[in-house]
KOLVO-871860 format. One line per 10 residues: number of its first residue (from 1); their letters; for each residue y, x, z of C-alpha. Coordinates in steps of 0.1 Angstrom, whole numbers. Layout:
NUM	a	Y:X:Z ~ ... $
% end
This chain:
1	myqfkqkskd	750:1194:1168 ~ 786:1204:1158 ~ 800:1172:1171 ~ 782:1175:1204 ~ 795:1211:1208 ~ 830:1200:1200 ~ 829:1171:1224 ~ 816:1194:1251 ~ 843:1219:1244 ~ 870:1191:1246 $
11	nlkrfalvvg	856:1178:1279 ~ 856:1213:1294 ~ 892:1217:1283 ~ 902:1184:1298 ~ 885:1192:1331 ~ 902:1226:1332 ~ 935:1208:1328 ~ 926:1185:1356 ~ 916:1213:1380 ~ 946:1235:1371 $
21	gsalfaasvn	971:1206:1372 ~ 958:1192:1405 ~ 958:1226:1422 ~ 994:1232:1409 ~ 1006:1198:1421 ~ 991:1202:1457 ~ 1002:1239:1460 ~ 1038:1231:1449 ~ 1040:1203:1475 ~ 1028:1226:1503 $
31	lfvvplglyn	1050:1255:1492 ~ 1082:1237:1484 ~ 1082:1201:1498 ~ 1065:1203:1532 ~ 1085:1232:1545 ~ 1117:1211:1540 ~ 1101:1181:1558 ~ 1105:1160:1527 ~ 1081:1134:1513 ~ 1064:1135:1480 $
41	pgctgvaqli	1064:1104:1457 ~ 1035:1080:1456 ~ 1003:1080:1475 ~ 1008:1116:1487 ~ 1041:1106:1502 ~ 1025:1077:1520 ~ 999:1101:1534 ~ 1027:1125:1546 ~ 1045:1096:1562 ~ 1014:1085:1581 $
51	rsilisyfgl	1008:1121:1592 ~ 1044:1123:1605 ~ 1040:1090:1624 ~ 1008:1102:1640 ~ 1024:1134:1651 ~ 1058:1121:1662 ~ 1049:1087:1676 ~ 1013:1092:1688 ~ 1015:1128:1699 ~ 986:1139:1678 $
61	hfsfdvagii	983:1176:1667 ~ 962:1191:1639 ~ 952:1227:1631 ~ 960:1220:1594 ~ 981:1196:1573 ~ 960:1164:1576 ~ 980:1147:1549 ~ 955:1159:1523 ~ 926:1141:1541 ~ 947:1110:1546 $
71	nallniplti	956:1111:1509 ~ 919:1113:1500 ~ 911:1082:1522 ~ 939:1062:1506 ~ 926:1071:1472 ~ 891:1055:1479 ~ 901:1019:1469 ~ 922:1032:1440 ~ 894:1053:1425 ~ 872:1022:1428 $
81	laykklshkf	898:1004:1407 ~ 896:1032:1382 ~ 858:1028:1380 ~ 858:990:1377 ~ 889:983:1356 ~ 895:1014:1335 ~ 865:1036:1325 ~ 837:1056:1341 ~ 849:1088:1324 ~ 884:1082:1337 $
91	fvgtllsviv	869:1077:1372 ~ 851:1110:1371 ~ 882:1130:1360 ~ 903:1112:1386 ~ 878:1119:1414 ~ 877:1156:1404 ~ 915:1156:1407 ~ 915:1140:1441 ~ 889:1165:1454 ~ 909:1195:1441 $
101	qtaafsfvai	941:1181:1456 ~ 924:1176:1489 ~ 911:1212:1490 ~ 945:1226:1480 ~ 964:1205:1505 ~ 941:1217:1532 ~ 939:1254:1524 ~ 972:1264:1507 ~ 992:1279:1535 ~ 1025:1261:1543 $
111	pstplvadit	1054:1286:1547 ~ 1072:1285:1581 ~ 1105:1285:1562 ~ 1115:1272:1528 ~ 1108:1297:1500 ~ 1143:1291:1485 ~ 1172:1288:1509 ~ 1192:1263:1488 ~ 1176:1229:1495 ~ 1187:1214:1461 $
121	inciigatla	1172:1243:1441 ~ 1141:1241:1463 ~ 1137:1204:1454 ~ 1142:1210:1417 ~ 1116:1238:1415 ~ 1091:1218:1436 ~ 1096:1186:1416 ~ 1093:1204:1383 ~ 1061:1222:1393 ~ 1046:1191:1409 $
131	atgigltlta	1054:1170:1378 ~ 1039:1196:1356 ~ 1007:1195:1376 ~ 1003:1158:1374 ~ 1015:1158:1338 ~ 987:1182:1328 ~ 962:1158:1345 ~ 976:1128:1327 ~ 977:1146:1294 ~ 940:1154:1298 $
141	gysgggtdil	935:1116:1299 ~ 928:1113:1336 ~ 948:1106:1367 ~ 960:1125:1398 ~ 949:1095:1419 ~ 971:1072:1440 ~ 999:1054:1421 ~ 990:1072:1389 ~ 959:1050:1387 ~ 980:1019:1392 $
151	gvylaqkrag	1006:1032:1367 ~ 980:1038:1340 ~ 964:1004:1347 ~ 997:986:1345 ~ 1010:1006:1315 ~ 979:995:1296 ~ 983:958:1306 ~ 1021:953:1304 ~ 1048:967:1282 ~ 1076:986:1299 $
161	ysvgkltllv	1055:1001:1327 ~ 1050:1038:1331 ~ 1035:1061:1357 ~ 1069:1076:1366 ~ 1086:1042:1369 ~ 1059:1028:1392 ~ 1060:1059:1414 ~ 1097:1055:1418 ~ 1093:1019:1429 ~ 1067:1028:1455 $
171	ncfiyftsai	1090:1055:1468 ~ 1115:1028:1478 ~ 1092:1019:1506 ~ 1084:1055:1516 ~ 1120:1066:1518 ~ 1134:1035:1534 ~ 1107:1039:1562 ~ 1114:1076:1566 ~ 1152:1069:1568 ~ 1146:1045:1597 $
181	lfspqtalys	1119:1063:1616 ~ 1131:1099:1611 ~ 1163:1111:1593 ~ 1185:1095:1566 ~ 1192:1130:1553 ~ 1155:1137:1548 ~ 1152:1104:1530 ~ 1181:1112:1507 ~ 1168:1146:1497 ~ 1133:1131:1492 $
191	ifyavvfsff	1148:1105:1469 ~ 1165:1133:1449 ~ 1132:1151:1447 ~ 1114:1120:1436 ~ 1140:1112:1408 ~ 1136:1148:1394 ~ 1098:1145:1397 ~ 1097:1111:1379 ~ 1120:1123:1352 ~ 1099:1153:1343 $
201	ldklhlqnre	1066:1133:1347 ~ 1077:1108:1321 ~ 1087:1136:1297 ~ 1053:1153:1302 ~ 1031:1122:1299 ~ 1028:1124:1262 ~ 1004:1094:1258 ~ 1031:1071:1272 ~ 1057:1081:1246 ~ 1056:1063:1212 $
211	icciiftrnp	1065:1080:1179 ~ 1074:1061:1147 ~ 1061:1080:1117 ~ 1072:1072:1081 ~ 1050:1090:1056 ~ 1058:1095:1019 ~ 1027:1105:999 ~ 1011:1103:964 ~ 976:1105:979 ~ 961:1070:984 $
221	nirplivnel	935:1085:1008 ~ 961:1088:1036 ~ 959:1051:1043 ~ 922:1050:1052 ~ 925:1083:1069 ~ 950:1069:1095 ~ 931:1036:1099 ~ 895:1050:1100 ~ 900:1084:1117 ~ 930:1079:1140 $
231	hrgltwwngm	922:1042:1144 ~ 959:1033:1141 ~ 973:1004:1121 ~ 1000:1009:1095 ~ 1021:991:1070 ~ 1027:1004:1035 ~ 1045:997:1002 ~ 1051:1013:969 ~ 1082:1033:964 ~ 1098:1056:938 $
241	ggwsdapvev	1110:1092:942 ~ 1148:1094:940 ~ 1148:1127:920 ~ 1115:1124:901 ~ 1113:1087:896 ~ 1076:1092:903 ~ 1056:1065:922 ~ 1050:1072:959 ~ 1034:1054:988 ~ 1055:1047:1018 $
251	lisvvskkel	1035:1043:1051 ~ 1048:1035:1085 ~ 1027:1038:1117 ~ 1033:1042:1154 ~ 1013:1067:1174 ~ 1016:1084:1208 ~ 1032:1118:1210 ~ 998:1132:1220 ~ 984:1119:1187 ~ 1012:1132:1166 $
261	pelsrkvrda	999:1167:1160 ~ 965:1154:1148 ~ 983:1129:1125 ~ 1005:1155:1110 ~ 976:1179:1105 ~ 954:1154:1088 ~ 982:1142:1065 ~ 992:1177:1055 ~ 956:1187:1049 ~ 952:1157:1026 $
271	dpsafiirae	985:1161:1009 ~ 1005:1193:1015 ~ 1035:1179:997 ~ 1037:1148:1019 ~ 1070:1141:1036 ~ 1069:1129:1072 ~ 1098:1114:1092 ~ 1092:1112:1130 ~ 1114:1091:1152 ~ 1109:1097:1190 $
281	gtnvignfek	1118:1072:1217 ~ 1105:1042:1197 ~ 1105:1009:1217 ~ 1073:990:1206 ~ 1071:953:1213 ~ 1039:936:1204 ~ 1003:945:1197 ~ 1003:983:1203 ~ 974:999:1221 ~ 984:1025:1247 $
291	rlia	956:1051:1250 ~ 964:1066:1283 ~ 929:1075:1295 ~ 901:1096:1282 $
% end
């Protein structure tokens, strides 16, 4: 019963992160990006580009920003990919994110003039808020849809891929097209926005950042704890304390930054005198499982 309640509580927390993060992302785009006439990274940017083409080249007019609806339509095949290739739970969370985004894109009022006069500051604020929104969704173990789904899928299958990097690659198409069809200045500021967005997104996507942990302990139960409870591999050897000359076990393991607090808590609970060294920015080559989804 306790495990069921804890699992339900964790799921509710994840869904709350998805709803809040998705709403924050869409609202920040409407409030900071659209008034400047810029284009967001990824699938949302493609939707905005299609909307601009429909208005400028086909003379269509809409009573609201139709980019949200176009974004939802573009996400249909991508959410199917999430359902078939990733997990059903991931699909549900991603679908929820797309629905919340579509609602926010459609109903959050777009200011007639930019909220901040300086376009650079406007880009930085908008990119930071948008990346925070998508980062919350990814931290929950789900996706904001669009290129996030492809980014998570490729990051699981191939080393060196990340959601932020893939988004930046997709943007080359978006901004090259916008420069040709509309304005090179718009494309340049959109690229600046996208770079800031991608930088913060990679910093916030904790599951995609590996941490090398070296643990010094006298408790032999730490080893099975990491293997059986965290389901992470490790290598260990016997060592000697430099001051005490007492025997000590030296364990080395790699975890994601999201798993680090749980690892630290479990180790300290089992051995309060344990010594832990954490090295961030570890580049892992080989058999390391990226746990990017719920």
